[in-house]
Structures are given as C-alpha cells and as structure tokens.
BALO-76994 format. One record per residue (C-alpha): x, y, z; residue in one letter; residue number from 1. Coordinates in steps of 0.02 Angstrom, whole numbers. Last residue first. Layout:
# residues N
     c1     c2     c3 r   k
      X      Y      Z A NUM
...
//
This chain:
# residues 297
     c1     c2     c3 r   k
   3193  -7816    -44 F 297
   3169  -7655     54 K 296
   3344  -7661    127 D 295
   3413  -7651    -51 D 294
   3372  -7466    -65 D 293
   3488  -7431   -211 G 292
   3399  -7398   -373 L 291
   3279  -7543   -367 A 290
   3187  -7472   -218 S 289
   3163  -7305   -304 D 288
   3110  -7397   -462 T 287
   2980  -7496   -367 A 286
   2907  -7337   -296 E 285
   2927  -7247   -463 H 284
   2837  -7379   -567 V 283
   2670  -7305   -613 R 282
   2713  -7119   -595 H 281
   2874  -7145   -693 S 280
   2774  -7223   -835 I 279
   2662  -7069   -845 D 278
   2807  -6948   -847 K 277
   2903  -7056   -971 L 276
   2761  -7058  -1095 R 275
   2749  -6868  -1085 S 274
   2936  -6854  -1113 L 273
   2921  -6966  -1266 Q 272
   2781  -6861  -1341 Q 271
   2880  -6701  -1316 V 270
   3032  -6782  -1398 L 269
   2930  -6841  -1548 F 268
   2847  -6671  -1572 P 267
   3016  -6580  -1557 V 266
   3109  -6688  -1684 T 265
   3060  -6574  -1829 A 264
   3144  -6429  -1738 L 263
   3316  -6509  -1753 S 262
   3282  -6556  -1934 S 261
   3239  -6376  -1982 V 260
   3399  -6309  -1904 F 259
   3506  -6443  -1986 N 258
   3417  -6408  -2150 W 257
   3460  -6222  -2133 L 256
   3639  -6272  -2096 Y 255
   3642  -6363  -2264 A 254
   3566  -6212  -2354 I 253
   3697  -6096  -2281 I 252
   3838  -6219  -2321 A 251
   3782  -6239  -2503 Y 250
   3775  -6051  -2528 I 249
   3951  -6036  -2455 T 248
   4017  -6175  -2567 G 247
   3945  -6093  -2723 A 246
   4025  -5928  -2679 G 245
   3935  -5783  -2595 A 244
   4016  -5618  -2646 D 243
   3861  -5515  -2601 D 242
   3715  -5619  -2540 L 241
   3579  -5647  -2670 N 240
   3585  -5837  -2674 V 239
   3581  -5845  -2484 A 238
   3429  -5729  -2470 R 237
   3325  -5829  -2593 Y 236
   3371  -5992  -2505 I 235
   3332  -5914  -2336 V 234
   3162  -5848  -2395 W 233
   3104  -6016  -2465 A 232
   3165  -6108  -2311 A 231
   3074  -5991  -2191 L 230
   2910  -6009  -2285 G 229
   2920  -6198  -2283 I 228
   2976  -6202  -2102 M 227
   2813  -6128  -2038 A 226
   2717  -6269  -2121 S 225
   2839  -6395  -2048 E 224
   2796  -6341  -1872 I 223
   2610  -6355  -1904 M 222
   2632  -6525  -1985 G 221
   2735  -6589  -1838 W 220
   2598  -6541  -1715 N 219
   2464  -6622  -1822 T 218
   2566  -6780  -1848 A 217
   2602  -6795  -1661 E 216
   2419  -6774  -1616 A 215
   2366  -6900  -1748 D 214
   2494  -7027  -1688 S 213
   2435  -7008  -1508 L 212
   2254  -7027  -1564 R 211
   2298  -7181  -1665 V 210
   2387  -7258  -1515 Q 209
   2238  -7223  -1403 W 208
   2115  -7302  -1526 I 207
   2225  -7454  -1561 S 206
   2243  -7495  -1377 L 205
   2054  -7476  -1359 L 204
   2024  -7598  -1502 N 203
   2149  -7718  -1425 Y 202
   2054  -7720  -1260 H 201
   1882  -7729  -1341 K 200
   1932  -7883  -1441 K 199
   2002  -7967  -1285 I 198
   1847  -7922  -1185 Q 197
   1730  -7990  -1320 S 196
   1831  -8151  -1339 P 195
   1834  -8186  -1149 D 194
   1990  -8290  -1115 G 193
   2004  -8210   -943 S 192
   2193  -8234   -942 E 191
   2209  -8119  -1092 L 190
   2112  -7981  -1006 V 189
   2212  -7998   -846 A 188
   2376  -7992   -943 V 187
   2322  -7837  -1040 E 186
   2253  -7730   -899 R 185
   2417  -7634   -877 E 184
   2414  -7594  -1063 R 183
   2245  -7507  -1045 Q 182
   2306  -7389   -910 D 181
   2461  -7362  -1018 N 180
   2356  -7298  -1163 L 179
   2247  -7185  -1055 Q 178
   2398  -7106   -970 T 177
   2484  -7086  -1139 N 176
   2334  -6990  -1205 L 175
   2329  -6870  -1058 H 174
   2516  -6837  -1065 L 173
   2502  -6814  -1254 T 172
   2377  -6672  -1239 R 171
   2474  -6579  -1105 K 170
   2635  -6591  -1207 A 169
   2548  -6529  -1365 Y 168
   2497  -6368  -1278 H 167
   2676  -6336  -1225 R 166
   2740  -6383  -1399 S 165
   2634  -6247  -1481 L 164
   2700  -6116  -1360 L 163
   2880  -6169  -1396 S 162
   2849  -6167  -1585 I 161
   2781  -5989  -1572 P 160
   2936  -5934  -1473 M 159
   3071  -6019  -1580 V 158
   3014  -5955  -1750 L 157
   3098  -5783  -1735 A 156
   3265  -5870  -1703 L 155
   3271  -5930  -1883 C 154
   3237  -5757  -1954 A 153
   3371  -5683  -1841 L 152
   3503  -5803  -1908 G 151
   3456  -5766  -2089 I 150
   3467  -5579  -2055 Q 149
   3639  -5598  -1974 V 148
   3718  -5685  -2124 D 147
   3859  -5814  -2137 Y 146
   3911  -5813  -1955 F 145
   3730  -5793  -1900 F 144
   3692  -5951  -1998 L 143
   3838  -6037  -1912 M 142
   3776  -5991  -1739 I 141
   3597  -6043  -1781 V 140
   3655  -6210  -1851 A 139
   3764  -6247  -1699 G 138
   3626  -6206  -1576 V 137
   3494  -6310  -1666 F 136
   3604  -6454  -1722 S 135
   3688  -6467  -1552 V 134
   3521  -6457  -1465 L 133
   3438  -6585  -1579 S 132
   3583  -6707  -1565 T 131
   3588  -6690  -1376 I 130
   3400  -6717  -1367 I 129
   3421  -6871  -1477 L 128
   3560  -6932  -1362 P 127
   3439  -6903  -1215 I 126
   3300  -6998  -1303 D 125
   3388  -7159  -1352 R 124
   3493  -7234  -1212 E 123
   3440  -7125  -1066 F 122
   3255  -7124  -1110 F 121
   3268  -7306  -1163 D 120
   3316  -7349   -983 V 119
   3155  -7268   -922 I 118
   3056  -7350  -1061 E 117
   3120  -7521  -1008 R 116
   3023  -7492   -847 S 115
   2865  -7510   -952 L 114
   2902  -7693   -985 T 113
   2932  -7730   -801 A 112
   2778  -7625   -766 R 111
   2665  -7734   -873 A 110
   2729  -7897   -799 V 109
   2722  -7827   -622 I 108
   2544  -7767   -650 Q 107
   2483  -7940   -701 T 106
   2581  -8019   -558 T 105
   2483  -7917   -430 A 104
   2590  -7813   -311 V 103
   2625  -7897   -144 G 102
   2766  -7780    -90 A 101
   2890  -7925    -95 R 100
   2841  -7961   -274 H  99
   2858  -7776   -315 Q  98
   3036  -7769   -249 S  97
   3088  -7928   -339 L  96
   3018  -7863   -505 V  95
   3102  -7694   -482 M  94
   3271  -7770   -443 R  93
   3265  -7881   -597 S  92
   3209  -7739   -710 A  91
   3343  -7617   -651 L  90
   3490  -7736   -661 Q  89
   3447  -7803   -834 A  88
   3407  -7627   -893 Y  87
   3576  -7561   -839 I  86
   3668  -7705   -926 D  85
   3575  -7674  -1089 C  84
   3614  -7489  -1070 F  83
   3802  -7507  -1056 V  82
   3825  -7641  -1188 R  81
   3723  -7546  -1318 T  80
   3816  -7385  -1273 D  79
   3988  -7456  -1311 Y  78
   3966  -7531  -1485 R  77
   3869  -7381  -1552 Q  76
   3990  -7254  -1478 R  75
   4146  -7340  -1546 L  74
   4074  -7353  -1722 V  73
   4020  -7170  -1720 G  72
   4187  -7106  -1653 V  71
   4284  -7192  -1792 A  70
   4165  -7136  -1929 L  69
   4165  -6956  -1868 H  68
   4354  -6954  -1871 L  67
   4353  -7018  -2051 M  66
   4221  -6892  -2107 W  65
   4310  -6743  -2029 T  64
   4474  -6793  -2110 G  63
   4391  -6808  -2281 L  62
   4312  -6634  -2268 F  61
   4470  -6553  -2202 L  60
   4570  -6632  -2343 G  59
   4445  -6565  -2470 L  58
   4458  -6392  -2393 G  57
   4648  -6395  -2404 F  56
   4644  -6443  -2588 Y  55
   4655  -6279  -2688 E  54
   4621  -6278  -2876 D  53
   4514  -6119  -2858 K  52
   4347  -6207  -2887 L  51
   4421  -6346  -2780 L  50
   4436  -6225  -2634 G  49
   4258  -6159  -2642 N  48
   4189  -6335  -2649 I  47
   4302  -6403  -2510 A  46
   4267  -6252  -2400 M  45
   4079  -6278  -2421 G  44
   4099  -6462  -2381 T  43
   4198  -6423  -2224 A  42
   4066  -6297  -2164 F  41
   3922  -6415  -2207 P  40
   4008  -6564  -2121 Y  39
   4065  -6476  -1961 L  38
   3899  -6499  -1871 L  37
   3905  -6686  -1899 N  36
   4079  -6688  -1821 F  35
   4009  -6601  -1667 F  34
   3867  -6727  -1664 N  33
   3990  -6871  -1646 E  32
   4079  -6778  -1506 L  31
   3914  -6754  -1416 T  30
   3870  -6938  -1435 S  29
   4042  -6991  -1372 L  28
   4023  -6879  -1220 L  27
   3847  -6946  -1194 Y  26
   3908  -7126  -1193 T  25
   4046  -7082  -1068 A  24
   3920  -6995   -956 S  23
   3815  -7153   -949 I  22
   3964  -7257   -892 R  21
   4019  -7128   -764 W  20
   3845  -7090   -696 R  19
   3783  -7268   -672 H  18
   3708  -7255   -496 E  17
   3685  -7067   -508 A  16
   3594  -7079   -676 F  15
   3464  -7199   -606 L  14
   3442  -7090   -452 R  13
   3424  -6932   -555 K  12
   3297  -7012   -671 L  11
   3186  -7072   -529 S  10
   3196  -6905   -438 A   9
   3161  -6809   -599 M   8
   3003  -6907   -635 L   7
   2937  -6892   -458 T   6
   2975  -6705   -457 Q   5
   2885  -6683   -625 P   4
   2727  -6746   -538 T   3
   2615  -6895   -569 N   2
   2439  -6902   -501 M   1
//
C-alpha cells in the first residue's frame, strides 16, 4: 500500500538532484503570477484615472502587461527544456534499473510511461498550485483592502470546501489505483491477441476514466454552487459601497473571479495528487535507484 512518505521521498529526491533548475522555473512562474495579480488593481486605477483625465494608471497597466509578457515568454521557453531533460534522465535510469531487477517488460513499459507523471507534477502541477495559491491569497488580501465584509465572506467558504476535498481525495485515490492496475496489464493483453480480452481491457479503462471524470465533475459542481451565491452577494455589495468608483467596482469583481478560479482548480489538483500517490507506489523503488543510487544499476 502506498504511503505519503513514499511519495514525498521520491519527490524530494527528484527535486534535490535538479533543485537549481527547477527552482528557477518556479521563480519565473511566481513572478508571472504576481503580474497577473496586479492586473485588476492596475486596470481599476486606469479606469478611475481616465475618468479624471489622468494617465498614470494607464501607464501602470501597460507597464504591467509588457513585463508580464517578457517573463511569460522566458518562462515557457526555459521550463520546457528543463523538464524534457529531467524526464529523459529519469526514464532511462528507471528502465535500466528495472531490467537489472528482472521486472517484466510489460510492467517496465507501463511504468516508464507512468514515470512521466512524476516529472509532469513538477512541470505542470506545482506551477498550477503556485498559480492557485497566489490567486487565492492575493485575491483575499485585495478584497479585504477594498472591503472587510467581502474578504470575510470569501474566507467563510474555505472550511467546507476543504472538508469536501478531503472526501474527494480518498475517492480519487481508489479510482486511480484501479485505472493504473488496468493500464499495467495493457501490453500483456495486446500481446495475447485475444479479441474478448482486448475489448474487456479497453472497456475497463473507459469505466474507470468515466468514474474519475464523474467524481471530478461532481466535486467541481458543488464548489461552483457555493460560488454562485457568493458572487451575487459580492457584486451587490461592491455596487453599494460608499464612494466606489467604476474602476474600484471592476477591481473587486475581477479579484472575486481570481478567488473563484483558484478554488475551481481544487478538484483537478486533488485528482492529480491522488494519481501521483498511486504512481509513486508503483515506481518508487526504480525511481529511488534512478535518482542517484547508480551502484544498483
């Protein structure tokens, strides 16, 4: 049975081997998200300023956009090179290690593919977590800046969504285990050439994938349902604030969307973490060898 310690050990060792290159990608990602966070504030200043024939806010908006563009292009070009290189090293080491350990070729093929998920976690999921955290924390801070009651209303949703996500995590871990069990049988099934077994195999893959999708959709729908009521109240509140200009109202609503968007990613992130836990359980011995124990090759 997989444990969080196994997962964390594998991830820590992968990060330790490539810590400077990976950290550079995350620094760029964080900086990119900081500029994203500034957009509503800068846009609000631009609107309020132009209504008074003042242009500082417009300059701030354009400057933010240009800096964001430069950082975004650099980050996209750099992180693709970093993570493609990491995967090439990890996969080749893992395959050699498992060959020497006498693991069946069918399992090696499946696990070589699954090992890509561990690299994807660093390349795709951690930046998404960074984006969600920056959007969540930044949006809440800015909403408190504009109105304390709006900020408190947003925070009130955190606890029920956390409890909902905990239940969802257990469900998706079970479903991902079943799905990956079936994937590891794929090469053997195809080699058998048995039409009934092949059909059964792909039907089972479809069933587990549909169940995962249904679970994610249900969880997302419950979160979105809570957001509908919050959004209606925040918009009403923003419009009725004393001395709120058009730019201020726009900024409040934009930060509300940032807050909502950050929570909307929770089901996807929980599902990905569950996938990673199961995959780590399957490949952690080979991964541990691949991440620096060359004597085992």
